[in-house]
PDB file as gemmi writes it, atoms N, CA and C in Angstrom:
CRYST1    1.000    1.000    1.000  90.00  90.00  90.00 P 1                      
ATOM      1  N   MET A   1    -125.014-106.627 139.256  1.00  0.00           N  
ATOM      2  CA  MET A   1    -125.250-107.215 140.433  1.00  0.00           C  
ATOM      3  C   MET A   1    -123.904-107.592 141.372  1.00  0.00           C  
ATOM      4  N   GLN A   2    -122.823-108.091 141.204  1.00  0.00           N  
ATOM      5  CA  GLN A   2    -120.986-107.959 141.259  1.00  0.00           C  
ATOM      6  C   GLN A   2    -121.024-106.510 142.118  1.00  0.00           C  
ATOM      7  N   ARG A   3    -121.282-105.505 141.607  1.00  0.00           N  
ATOM      8  CA  ARG A   3    -121.118-104.222 142.212  1.00  0.00           C  
ATOM      9  C   ARG A   3    -121.224-104.184 143.224  1.00  0.00           C  
ATOM     10  N   ALA A   4    -122.702-104.980 144.137  1.00  0.00           N  
ATOM     11  CA  ALA A   4    -123.702-104.526 144.676  1.00  0.00           C  
ATOM     12  C   ALA A   4    -123.048-105.413 145.630  1.00  0.00           C  
ATOM     13  N   VAL A   5    -122.558-106.366 145.857  1.00  0.00           N  
ATOM     14  CA  VAL A   5    -122.080-107.636 146.991  1.00  0.00           C  
ATOM     15  C   VAL A   5    -120.399-106.846 146.681  1.00  0.00           C  
ATOM     16  N   ASP A   6    -120.289-106.440 145.967  1.00  0.00           N  
ATOM     17  CA  ASP A   6    -118.502-105.753 146.015  1.00  0.00           C  
ATOM     18  C   ASP A   6    -118.984-104.706 146.895  1.00  0.00           C  
ATOM     19  N   ASP A   7    -119.403-103.343 146.994  1.00  0.00           N  
ATOM     20  CA  ASP A   7    -119.914-103.166 148.105  1.00  0.00           C  
ATOM     21  C   ASP A   7    -119.992-103.368 149.197  1.00  0.00           C  
ATOM     22  N   TYR A   8    -121.301-104.301 149.368  1.00  0.00           N  
ATOM     23  CA  TYR A   8    -120.645-104.987 150.803  1.00  0.00           C  
ATOM     24  C   TYR A   8    -119.601-105.710 151.641  1.00  0.00           C  
ATOM     25  N   ASN A   9    -118.422-106.676 150.518  1.00  0.00           N  
ATOM     26  CA  ASN A   9    -117.342-106.690 150.832  1.00  0.00           C  
ATOM     27  C   ASN A   9    -116.426-105.291 151.320  1.00  0.00           C  
ATOM     28  N   ASP A  10    -116.489-104.743 150.484  1.00  0.00           N  
ATOM     29  CA  ASP A  10    -115.994-103.281 150.760  1.00  0.00           C  
ATOM     30  C   ASP A  10    -115.469-102.872 151.978  1.00  0.00           C  
ATOM     31  N   ALA A  11    -117.041-102.568 152.131  1.00  0.00           N  
ATOM     32  CA  ALA A  11    -117.581-101.499 153.387  1.00  0.00           C  
ATOM     33  C   ALA A  11    -117.155-102.224 154.922  1.00  0.00           C  
ATOM     34  N   ASN A  12    -116.360-101.787 156.129  1.00  0.00           N  
ATOM     35  CA  ASN A  12    -115.930-101.458 157.371  1.00  0.00           C  
ATOM     36  C   ASN A  12    -117.458-102.200 157.903  1.00  0.00           C  
ATOM     37  N   PRO A  13    -117.046-102.592 158.705  1.00  0.00           N  
ATOM     38  CA  PRO A  13    -116.542-103.240 159.590  1.00  0.00           C  
ATOM     39  C   PRO A  13    -116.028-104.576 158.625  1.00  0.00           C  
ATOM     40  N   PRO A  14    -114.927-105.303 158.781  1.00  0.00           N  
ATOM     41  CA  PRO A  14    -114.666-106.542 157.408  1.00  0.00           C  
ATOM     42  C   PRO A  14    -115.820-107.488 157.995  1.00  0.00           C  
ATOM     43  N   VAL A  15    -116.464-107.934 157.842  1.00  0.00           N  
ATOM     44  CA  VAL A  15    -117.036-109.042 158.311  1.00  0.00           C  
ATOM     45  C   VAL A  15    -117.705-109.705 157.193  1.00  0.00           C  
ATOM     46  N   GLY A  16    -117.993-111.205 157.067  1.00  0.00           N  
ATOM     47  CA  GLY A  16    -118.672-111.861 156.286  1.00  0.00           C  
ATOM     48  C   GLY A  16    -118.336-111.590 154.816  1.00  0.00           C  
ATOM     49  N   GLY A  17    -117.599-112.665 154.113  1.00  0.00           N  
ATOM     50  CA  GLY A  17    -117.406-111.447 152.623  1.00  0.00           C  
ATOM     51  C   GLY A  17    -118.100-112.482 152.030  1.00  0.00           C  
ATOM     52  N   PHE A  18    -119.071-112.605 150.595  1.00  0.00           N  
ATOM     53  CA  PHE A  18    -119.970-113.149 150.150  1.00  0.00           C  
ATOM     54  C   PHE A  18    -119.018-112.847 148.720  1.00  0.00           C  
ATOM     55  N   THR A  19    -120.028-113.848 147.810  1.00  0.00           N  
ATOM     56  CA  THR A  19    -119.875-113.889 146.498  1.00  0.00           C  
ATOM     57  C   THR A  19    -120.926-113.404 145.813  1.00  0.00           C  
ATOM     58  N   TYR A  20    -121.211-113.654 144.470  1.00  0.00           N  
ATOM     59  CA  TYR A  20    -122.335-113.552 143.351  1.00  0.00           C  
ATOM     60  C   TYR A  20    -123.379-114.704 143.803  1.00  0.00           C  
ATOM     61  N   ASP A  21    -122.671-115.660 144.156  1.00  0.00           N  
ATOM     62  CA  ASP A  21    -123.772-116.497 144.396  1.00  0.00           C  
ATOM     63  C   ASP A  21    -124.345-117.110 145.918  1.00  0.00           C  
ATOM     64  N   SER A  22    -123.275-116.289 146.970  1.00  0.00           N  
ATOM     65  CA  SER A  22    -123.552-116.781 148.223  1.00  0.00           C  
ATOM     66  C   SER A  22    -124.003-115.215 148.912  1.00  0.00           C  
ATOM     67  N   PHE A  23    -124.870-114.047 147.795  1.00  0.00           N  
ATOM     68  CA  PHE A  23    -125.213-113.295 148.779  1.00  0.00           C  
ATOM     69  C   PHE A  23    -126.702-113.468 149.416  1.00  0.00           C  
ATOM     70  N   PRO A  24    -127.000-113.663 150.814  1.00  0.00           N  
ATOM     71  CA  PRO A  24    -128.159-114.093 151.417  1.00  0.00           C  
ATOM     72  C   PRO A  24    -129.566-113.211 151.470  1.00  0.00           C  
ATOM     73  N   TRP A  25    -129.152-111.609 151.455  1.00  0.00           N  
ATOM     74  CA  TRP A  25    -130.027-111.068 151.200  1.00  0.00           C  
ATOM     75  C   TRP A  25    -130.687-110.321 150.159  1.00  0.00           C  
ATOM     76  N   ARG A  26    -131.649-111.135 149.327  1.00  0.00           N  
ATOM     77  CA  ARG A  26    -132.570-110.593 148.058  1.00  0.00           C  
ATOM     78  C   ARG A  26    -132.397-109.568 148.174  1.00  0.00           C  
ATOM     79  N   GLY A  27    -133.202-109.143 148.993  1.00  0.00           N  
ATOM     80  CA  GLY A  27    -133.948-107.947 148.826  1.00  0.00           C  
ATOM     81  C   GLY A  27    -133.077-106.433 148.819  1.00  0.00           C  
ATOM     82  N   ALA A  28    -131.868-106.579 149.974  1.00  0.00           N  
ATOM     83  CA  ALA A  28    -131.532-105.406 150.019  1.00  0.00           C  
ATOM     84  C   ALA A  28    -130.020-105.519 148.681  1.00  0.00           C  
ATOM     85  N   TRP A  29    -130.059-106.791 148.072  1.00  0.00           N  
ATOM     86  CA  TRP A  29    -128.827-106.838 147.201  1.00  0.00           C  
ATOM     87  C   TRP A  29    -129.766-106.512 146.113  1.00  0.00           C  
ATOM     88  N   LEU A  30    -130.995-106.425 145.448  1.00  0.00           N  
ATOM     89  CA  LEU A  30    -131.548-106.018 144.459  1.00  0.00           C  
ATOM     90  C   LEU A  30    -131.830-104.409 145.006  1.00  0.00           C  
ATOM     91  N   ARG A  31    -131.848-103.828 146.201  1.00  0.00           N  
ATOM     92  CA  ARG A  31    -131.958-102.397 145.537  1.00  0.00           C  
ATOM     93  C   ARG A  31    -130.179-101.762 145.541  1.00  0.00           C  
ATOM     94  N   GLY A  32    -129.669-102.556 145.919  1.00  0.00           N  
ATOM     95  CA  GLY A  32    -127.935-102.477 145.803  1.00  0.00           C  
ATOM     96  C   GLY A  32    -128.286-102.290 144.224  1.00  0.00           C  
ATOM     97  N   THR A  33    -127.902-103.456 143.348  1.00  0.00           N  
ATOM     98  CA  THR A  33    -128.070-103.293 142.096  1.00  0.00           C  
ATOM     99  C   THR A  33    -128.520-102.678 141.089  1.00  0.00           C  
ATOM    100  N   VAL A  34    -130.317-101.986 141.745  1.00  0.00           N  
ATOM    101  CA  VAL A  34    -131.156-101.019 141.289  1.00  0.00           C  
ATOM    102  C   VAL A  34    -130.147 -99.864 141.051  1.00  0.00           C  
ATOM    103  N   GLY A  35    -129.632 -99.141 142.262  1.00  0.00           N  
ATOM    104  CA  GLY A  35    -128.992 -97.962 142.107  1.00  0.00           C  
ATOM    105  C   GLY A  35    -128.070 -97.616 141.029  1.00  0.00           C  
ATOM    106  N   HIS A  36    -127.222 -99.044 141.178  1.00  0.00           N  
ATOM    107  CA  HIS A  36    -126.392 -99.374 140.467  1.00  0.00           C  
ATOM    108  C   HIS A  36    -126.544 -98.849 138.895  1.00  0.00           C  
ATOM    109  N   LEU A  37    -127.797 -99.379 138.600  1.00  0.00           N  
ATOM    110  CA  LEU A  37    -128.094 -99.776 136.831  1.00  0.00           C  
ATOM    111  C   LEU A  37    -128.853 -98.223 137.027  1.00  0.00           C  
ATOM    112  N   LEU A  38    -129.590 -97.546 137.547  1.00  0.00           N  
ATOM    113  CA  LEU A  38    -129.954 -96.121 137.999  1.00  0.00           C  
ATOM    114  C   LEU A  38    -128.338 -95.131 137.226  1.00  0.00           C  
ATOM    115  N   ARG A  39    -127.288 -95.868 137.506  1.00  0.00           N  
ATOM    116  CA  ARG A  39    -126.024 -94.753 137.796  1.00  0.00           C  
ATOM    117  C   ARG A  39    -125.749 -95.264 136.688  1.00  0.00           C  
ATOM    118  N   MET A  40    -126.042 -95.964 135.831  1.00  0.00           N  
ATOM    119  CA  MET A  40    -125.096 -96.534 134.902  1.00  0.00           C  
ATOM    120  C   MET A  40    -126.380 -95.838 133.218  1.00  0.00           C  
ATOM    121  N   ALA A  41    -127.554 -95.961 133.602  1.00  0.00           N  
ATOM    122  CA  ALA A  41    -128.112 -95.024 132.474  1.00  0.00           C  
ATOM    123  C   ALA A  41    -128.055 -93.332 132.990  1.00  0.00           C  
ATOM    124  N   ALA A  42    -128.069 -93.219 134.043  1.00  0.00           N  
ATOM    125  CA  ALA A  42    -127.409 -91.584 133.778  1.00  0.00           C  
ATOM    126  C   ALA A  42    -126.323 -91.216 133.295  1.00  0.00           C  
ATOM    127  N   HIS A  43    -125.530 -91.951 133.645  1.00  0.00           N  
ATOM    128  CA  HIS A  43    -124.208 -91.822 132.563  1.00  0.00           C  
ATOM    129  C   HIS A  43    -124.245 -92.228 130.928  1.00  0.00           C  
ATOM    130  N   ARG A  44    -124.784 -92.529 130.314  1.00  0.00           N  
ATOM    131  CA  ARG A  44    -125.580 -92.845 129.515  1.00  0.00           C  
ATOM    132  C   ARG A  44    -126.405 -91.597 128.652  1.00  0.00           C  
ATOM    133  N   TYR A  45    -127.505 -91.541 129.523  1.00  0.00           N  
ATOM    134  CA  TYR A  45    -128.390 -90.182 129.698  1.00  0.00           C  
ATOM    135  C   TYR A  45    -127.276 -88.614 129.722  1.00  0.00           C  
ATOM    136  N   ARG A  46    -126.668 -88.286 130.589  1.00  0.00           N  
ATOM    137  CA  ARG A  46    -125.495 -87.645 129.907  1.00  0.00           C  
ATOM    138  C   ARG A  46    -124.637 -87.618 128.626  1.00  0.00           C  
ATOM    139  N   ARG A  47    -124.375 -88.939 128.751  1.00  0.00           N  
ATOM    140  CA  ARG A  47    -123.076 -88.853 127.065  1.00  0.00           C  
ATOM    141  C   ARG A  47    -123.888 -88.752 126.034  1.00  0.00           C  
ATOM    142  N   ASN A  48    -125.067 -89.151 125.783  1.00  0.00           N  
ATOM    143  CA  ASN A  48    -126.012 -88.809 124.674  1.00  0.00           C  
ATOM    144  C   ASN A  48    -127.020 -87.630 125.223  1.00  0.00           C  
ATOM    145  N   ALA A  49    -126.501 -86.640 125.646  1.00  0.00           N  
ATOM    146  CA  ALA A  49    -127.840 -85.539 125.907  1.00  0.00           C  
ATOM    147  C   ALA A  49    -127.010 -84.272 124.632  1.00  0.00           C  
ATOM    148  N   LEU A  50    -127.950 -84.326 123.638  1.00  0.00           N  
ATOM    149  CA  LEU A  50    -127.912 -83.135 122.596  1.00  0.00           C  
ATOM    150  C   LEU A  50    -128.813 -82.646 122.444  1.00  0.00           C  
ATOM    151  N   ARG A  51    -129.029 -81.271 122.633  1.00  0.00           N  
ATOM    152  CA  ARG A  51    -129.854 -80.563 122.362  1.00  0.00           C  
ATOM    153  C   ARG A  51    -129.929 -80.238 120.243  1.00  0.00           C  
ATOM    154  N   TYR A  52    -131.024 -79.895 120.165  1.00  0.00           N  
ATOM    155  CA  TYR A  52    -130.715 -79.916 118.932  1.00  0.00           C  
ATOM    156  C   TYR A  52    -132.382 -79.193 117.939  1.00  0.00           C  
ATOM    157  N   SER A  53    -131.962 -78.385 116.932  1.00  0.00           N  
ATOM    158  CA  SER A  53    -133.631 -77.601 116.897  1.00  0.00           C  
ATOM    159  C   SER A  53    -133.633 -77.912 115.449  1.00  0.00           C  
ATOM    160  N   ALA A  54    -134.858 -78.372 114.871  1.00  0.00           N  
ATOM    161  CA  ALA A  54    -135.343 -78.439 113.359  1.00  0.00           C  
ATOM    162  C   ALA A  54    -136.639 -77.969 113.542  1.00  0.00           C  
ATOM    163  N   GLY A  55    -136.531 -77.036 112.074  1.00  0.00           N  
ATOM    164  CA  GLY A  55    -138.130 -76.400 111.616  1.00  0.00           C  
ATOM    165  C   GLY A  55    -138.647 -75.291 112.983  1.00  0.00           C  
ATOM    166  N   GLY A  56    -137.890 -74.866 114.098  1.00  0.00           N  
ATOM    167  CA  GLY A  56    -138.456 -74.028 115.218  1.00  0.00           C  
ATOM    168  C   GLY A  56    -138.572 -75.110 116.322  1.00  0.00           C  
ATOM    169  N   LEU A  57    -138.574 -76.371 115.785  1.00  0.00           N  
ATOM    170  CA  LEU A  57    -138.668 -77.203 117.382  1.00  0.00           C  
ATOM    171  C   LEU A  57    -137.501 -77.645 117.819  1.00  0.00           C  
ATOM    172  N   THR A  58    -137.128 -77.289 119.630  1.00  0.00           N  
ATOM    173  CA  THR A  58    -136.144 -77.868 120.162  1.00  0.00           C  
ATOM    174  C   THR A  58    -136.142 -79.565 120.770  1.00  0.00           C  
ATOM    175  N   VAL A  59    -135.499 -79.980 120.359  1.00  0.00           N  
ATOM    176  CA  VAL A  59    -135.546 -81.671 121.103  1.00  0.00           C  
ATOM    177  C   VAL A  59    -134.202 -81.954 121.703  1.00  0.00           C  
ATOM    178  N   GLN A  60    -134.800 -82.431 123.520  1.00  0.00           N  
ATOM    179  CA  GLN A  60    -133.844 -82.637 124.259  1.00  0.00           C  
ATOM    180  C   GLN A  60    -134.383 -83.975 125.256  1.00  0.00           C  
ATOM    181  N   ASP A  61    -134.696 -85.130 123.948  1.00  0.00           N  
ATOM    182  CA  ASP A  61    -135.191 -86.092 124.935  1.00  0.00           C  
ATOM    183  C   ASP A  61    -133.952 -87.168 125.523  1.00  0.00           C  
ATOM    184  N   GLN A  62    -132.757 -86.779 125.159  1.00  0.00           N  
ATOM    185  CA  GLN A  62    -131.776 -87.485 126.232  1.00  0.00           C  
ATOM    186  C   GLN A  62    -131.894 -86.911 127.633  1.00  0.00           C  
ATOM    187  N   GLU A  63    -131.774 -85.403 127.805  1.00  0.00           N  
ATOM    188  CA  GLU A  63    -131.738 -84.920 129.297  1.00  0.00           C  
ATOM    189  C   GLU A  63    -132.472 -85.257 130.333  1.00  0.00           C  
ATOM    190  N   LYS A  64    -132.233 -86.180 130.681  1.00  0.00           N  
ATOM    191  CA  LYS A  64    -132.918 -86.824 131.650  1.00  0.00           C  
ATOM    192  C   LYS A  64    -132.005 -87.249 132.865  1.00  0.00           C  
ATOM    193  N   PHE A  65    -130.783 -86.993 132.578  1.00  0.00           N  
ATOM    194  CA  PHE A  65    -129.315 -87.749 133.437  1.00  0.00           C  
ATOM    195  C   PHE A  65    -129.695 -87.234 135.350  1.00  0.00           C  
ATOM    196  N   LEU A  66    -130.393 -85.811 135.493  1.00  0.00           N  
ATOM    197  CA  LEU A  66    -130.642 -85.964 136.930  1.00  0.00           C  
ATOM    198  C   LEU A  66    -131.391 -86.203 137.395  1.00  0.00           C  
ATOM    199  N   GLU A  67    -132.618 -86.793 137.018  1.00  0.00           N  
ATOM    200  CA  GLU A  67    -133.893 -87.506 137.621  1.00  0.00           C  
ATOM    201  C   GLU A  67    -132.948 -88.945 137.902  1.00  0.00           C  
ATOM    202  N   TYR A  68    -132.424 -89.058 136.645  1.00  0.00           N  
ATOM    203  CA  TYR A  68    -131.482 -90.672 136.743  1.00  0.00           C  
ATOM    204  C   TYR A  68    -130.876 -90.636 138.327  1.00  0.00           C  
ATOM    205  N   ASP A  69    -129.557 -89.124 138.301  1.00  0.00           N  
ATOM    206  CA  ASP A  69    -128.859 -88.993 139.074  1.00  0.00           C  
ATOM    207  C   ASP A  69    -129.378 -89.115 140.832  1.00  0.00           C  
ATOM    208  N   ARG A  70    -130.528 -88.403 140.814  1.00  0.00           N  
ATOM    209  CA  ARG A  70    -130.936 -88.289 142.081  1.00  0.00           C  
ATOM    210  C   ARG A  70    -132.027 -89.962 142.356  1.00  0.00           C  
ATOM    211  N   ALA A  71    -132.445 -90.611 141.545  1.00  0.00           N  
ATOM    212  CA  ALA A  71    -133.227 -92.106 141.956  1.00  0.00           C  
ATOM    213  C   ALA A  71    -131.493 -92.591 142.115  1.00  0.00           C  
ATOM    214  N   ALA A  72    -130.702 -92.531 141.263  1.00  0.00           N  
ATOM    215  CA  ALA A  72    -129.571 -93.544 141.399  1.00  0.00           C  
ATOM    216  C   ALA A  72    -129.021 -93.277 143.128  1.00  0.00           C  
ATOM    217  N   GLU A  73    -128.896 -92.015 143.656  1.00  0.00           N  
ATOM    218  CA  GLU A  73    -128.058 -91.736 144.815  1.00  0.00           C  
ATOM    219  C   GLU A  73    -128.696 -92.169 145.662  1.00  0.00           C  
ATOM    220  N   GLN A  74    -130.488 -91.878 145.375  1.00  0.00           N  
ATOM    221  CA  GLN A  74    -131.211 -93.020 146.759  1.00  0.00           C  
ATOM    222  C   GLN A  74    -131.222 -94.092 146.964  1.00  0.00           C  
ATOM    223  N   ALA A  75    -131.532 -94.725 145.907  1.00  0.00           N  
ATOM    224  CA  ALA A  75    -131.283 -96.207 145.659  1.00  0.00           C  
ATOM    225  C   ALA A  75    -129.804 -96.513 147.037  1.00  0.00           C  
ATOM    226  N   MET A  76    -128.586 -95.595 146.250  1.00  0.00           N  
ATOM    227  CA  MET A  76    -127.457 -96.381 146.557  1.00  0.00           C  
ATOM    228  C   MET A  76    -127.305 -95.987 148.473  1.00  0.00           C  
ATOM    229  N   ALA A  77    -128.046 -94.260 148.348  1.00  0.00           N  
ATOM    230  CA  ALA A  77    -128.092 -94.366 149.934  1.00  0.00           C  
ATOM    231  C   ALA A  77    -128.256 -95.307 151.050  1.00  0.00           C  
ATOM    232  N   GLU A  78    -129.742 -96.040 150.477  1.00  0.00           N  
ATOM    233  CA  GLU A  78    -130.832 -96.845 151.066  1.00  0.00           C  
ATOM    234  C   GLU A  78    -130.067 -98.265 151.462  1.00  0.00           C  
ATOM    235  N   TYR A  79    -129.250 -98.511 150.253  1.00  0.00           N  
ATOM    236  CA  TYR A  79    -128.420-100.051 150.479  1.00  0.00           C  
ATOM    237  C   TYR A  79    -127.140 -99.474 151.011  1.00  0.00           C  
ATOM    238  N   LEU A  80    -126.486 -98.477 151.144  1.00  0.00           N  
ATOM    239  CA  LEU A  80    -124.931 -98.440 151.802  1.00  0.00           C  
ATOM    240  C   LEU A  80    -125.478 -98.207 153.469  1.00  0.00           C  
ATOM    241  N   THR A  81    -126.338 -97.693 153.666  1.00  0.00           N  
ATOM    242  CA  THR A  81    -126.901 -97.393 154.471  1.00  0.00           C  
ATOM    243  C   THR A  81    -127.387 -99.215 155.406  1.00  0.00           C  
ATOM    244  N   TRP A  82    -128.258 -99.661 154.626  1.00  0.00           N  
ATOM    245  CA  TRP A  82    -128.627-100.803 154.991  1.00  0.00           C  
ATOM    246  C   TRP A  82    -127.411-101.805 155.600  1.00  0.00           C  
ATOM    247  N   VAL A  83    -126.293-101.679 154.162  1.00  0.00           N  
ATOM    248  CA  VAL A  83    -125.094-102.363 154.676  1.00  0.00           C  
ATOM    249  C   VAL A  83    -124.279-102.258 155.638  1.00  0.00           C  
ATOM    250  N   GLN A  84    -124.282-100.843 155.761  1.00  0.00           N  
ATOM    251  CA  GLN A  84    -123.533-100.423 157.303  1.00  0.00           C  
ATOM    252  C   GLN A  84    -124.094-100.747 158.417  1.00  0.00           C  
ATOM    253  N   ARG A  85    -125.498-101.386 158.243  1.00  0.00           N  
ATOM    254  CA  ARG A  85    -125.891-101.447 159.754  1.00  0.00           C  
ATOM    255  C   ARG A  85    -125.979-102.812 160.099  1.00  0.00           C  
ATOM    256  N   LYS A  86    -126.059-103.633 158.866  1.00  0.00           N  
ATOM    257  CA  LYS A  86    -125.939-105.565 158.440  1.00  0.00           C  
ATOM    258  C   LYS A  86    -124.234-105.877 159.329  1.00  0.00           C  
ATOM    259  N   LYS A  87    -123.557-104.803 158.706  1.00  0.00           N  
ATOM    260  CA  LYS A  87    -122.173-105.472 158.994  1.00  0.00           C  
ATOM    261  C   LYS A  87    -122.139-105.065 160.716  1.00  0.00           C  
ATOM    262  N   VAL A  88    -122.219-103.963 160.984  1.00  0.00           N  
ATOM    263  CA  VAL A  88    -122.376-103.349 162.655  1.00  0.00           C  
ATOM    264  C   VAL A  88    -123.319-104.389 163.316  1.00  0.00           C  
ATOM    265  N   SER A  89    -124.361-104.730 163.465  1.00  0.00           N  
ATOM    266  CA  SER A  89    -125.011-106.045 163.756  1.00  0.00           C  
ATOM    267  C   SER A  89    -124.789-107.010 163.921  1.00  0.00           C  
ATOM    268  N   ILE A  90    -124.149-107.946 162.871  1.00  0.00           N  
ATOM    269  CA  ILE A  90    -123.029-109.404 162.427  1.00  0.00           C  
ATOM    270  C   ILE A  90    -121.951-108.987 163.052  1.00  0.00           C  
ATOM    271  N   ASN A  91    -121.396-108.185 163.482  1.00  0.00           N  
ATOM    272  CA  ASN A  91    -120.379-107.818 164.374  1.00  0.00           C  
ATOM    273  C   ASN A  91    -120.262-107.795 165.637  1.00  0.00           C  
ATOM    274  N   ILE A  92    -121.366-106.995 165.792  1.00  0.00           N  
ATOM    275  CA  ILE A  92    -121.730-106.940 167.595  1.00  0.00           C  
ATOM    276  C   ILE A  92    -122.343-108.758 167.735  1.00  0.00           C  
ATOM    277  N   ASN A  93    -122.894-109.382 166.750  1.00  0.00           N  
ATOM    278  CA  ASN A  93    -123.255-110.378 167.531  1.00  0.00           C  
ATOM    279  C   ASN A  93    -121.932-111.584 167.659  1.00  0.00           C  
ATOM    280  N   SER A  94    -121.435-110.980 166.982  1.00  0.00           N  
ATOM    281  CA  SER A  94    -119.912-112.328 166.692  1.00  0.00           C  
ATOM    282  C   SER A  94    -119.021-111.757 168.342  1.00  0.00           C  
ATOM    283  N   GLY A  95    -119.203-110.516 168.172  1.00  0.00           N  
ATOM    284  CA  GLY A  95    -118.400-110.208 169.654  1.00  0.00           C  
ATOM    285  C   GLY A  95    -119.243-110.809 170.624  1.00  0.00           C  
ATOM    286  N   TYR A  96    -120.160-110.782 170.900  1.00  0.00           N  
ATOM    287  CA  TYR A  96    -121.106-111.097 171.955  1.00  0.00           C  
ATOM    288  C   TYR A  96    -121.119-112.264 172.057  1.00  0.00           C  
ATOM    289  N   GLY A  97    -122.125-112.408 170.820  1.00  0.00           N  
ATOM    290  CA  GLY A  97    -123.048-113.648 170.748  1.00  0.00           C  
ATOM    291  C   GLY A  97    -123.996-114.669 171.871  1.00  0.00           C  
ATOM    292  N   SER A  98    -123.109-115.266 171.915  1.00  0.00           N  
ATOM    293  CA  SER A  98    -124.453-116.045 173.475  1.00  0.00           C  
ATOM    294  C   SER A  98    -123.380-116.832 174.057  1.00  0.00           C  
ATOM    295  N   VAL A  99    -123.617-115.981 175.743  1.00  0.00           N  
ATOM    296  CA  VAL A  99    -122.998-117.461 176.715  1.00  0.00           C  
ATOM    297  C   VAL A  99    -123.304-118.330 177.308  1.00  0.00           C  
ATOM    298  N   GLY A 100    -122.978-119.473 177.174  1.00  0.00           N  
ATOM    299  CA  GLY A 100    -123.450-120.630 178.017  1.00  0.00           C  
ATOM    300  C   GLY A 100    -122.865-120.207 179.241  1.00  0.00           C  
ATOM    301  N   PRO A 101    -123.726-121.690 180.285  1.00  0.00           N  
ATOM    302  CA  PRO A 101    -123.238-121.833 181.282  1.00  0.00           C  
ATOM    303  C   PRO A 101    -121.689-122.119 181.721  1.00  0.00           C  
ATOM    304  N   SER A 102    -121.458-121.426 182.938  1.00  0.00           N  
ATOM    305  CA  SER A 102    -119.821-121.443 182.990  1.00  0.00           C  
ATOM    306  C   SER A 102    -119.849-122.788 183.708  1.00  0.00           C  
ATOM    307  N   PRO A 103    -118.562-123.698 183.428  1.00  0.00           N  
ATOM    308  CA  PRO A 103    -118.281-124.787 184.269  1.00  0.00           C  
ATOM    309  C   PRO A 103    -117.647-124.751 185.571  1.00  0.00           C  
ATOM    310  N   TYR A 104    -117.777-123.163 186.102  1.00  0.00           N  
ATOM    311  CA  TYR A 104    -117.552-123.170 187.718  1.00  0.00           C  
ATOM    312  C   TYR A 104    -118.786-123.156 188.246  1.00  0.00           C  
ATOM    313  N   GLY A 105    -120.044-122.524 187.633  1.00  0.00           N  
ATOM    314  CA  GLY A 105    -120.929-122.202 188.179  1.00  0.00           C  
ATOM    315  C   GLY A 105    -121.147-120.932 189.401  1.00  0.00           C  
ATOM    316  N   ARG A 106    -122.121-121.449 190.005  1.00  0.00           N  
ATOM    317  CA  ARG A 106    -121.964-120.089 191.868  1.00  0.00           C  
ATOM    318  C   ARG A 106    -121.211-121.009 192.940  1.00  0.00           C  
ATOM    319  N   ARG A 107    -120.507-121.391 192.593  1.00  0.00           N  
ATOM    320  CA  ARG A 107    -119.723-121.832 194.074  1.00  0.00           C  
ATOM    321  C   ARG A 107    -119.066-120.701 194.808  1.00  0.00           C  
ATOM    322  N   GLY A 108    -118.523-121.076 195.685  1.00  0.00           N  
ATOM    323  CA  GLY A 108    -117.678-120.301 196.614  1.00  0.00           C  
ATOM    324  C   GLY A 108    -117.531-118.545 196.424  1.00  0.00           C  
ATOM    325  N   LEU A 109    -118.663-118.310 196.045  1.00  0.00           N  
ATOM    326  CA  LEU A 109    -118.405-116.661 195.742  1.00  0.00           C  
ATOM    327  C   LEU A 109    -119.425-116.042 196.667  1.00  0.00           C  
ATOM    328  N   TRP A 110    -120.089-116.612 197.804  1.00  0.00           N  
ATOM    329  CA  TRP A 110    -120.663-115.444 198.710  1.00  0.00           C  
ATOM    330  C   TRP A 110    -120.358-115.834 199.754  1.00  0.00           C  
TER     331      TRP A 110                                                      
END                                                                             
């Protein structure tokens, strides 16, 4: 879960840093966490993949890493796209924000 927060903090533009305890967007955070967990599962299946034969039967019960890689890449792509859009949105709102009334009003211009 920390890796998903780190992905957010490391992405550009550098606005709004969060910790594990203060990350406010739980749904997106869960998507990033799932992506990291699927990636770890893919590494595990890749590491443990061993074809063996016994009695004329071939067993490949650990060769699931390609499916997990695809699922991980999809989840991470969704999360990182969200991160980029959210950070750009925050950056734009910080730059433009809201403009209050001018102390000069509309005097003497026309």
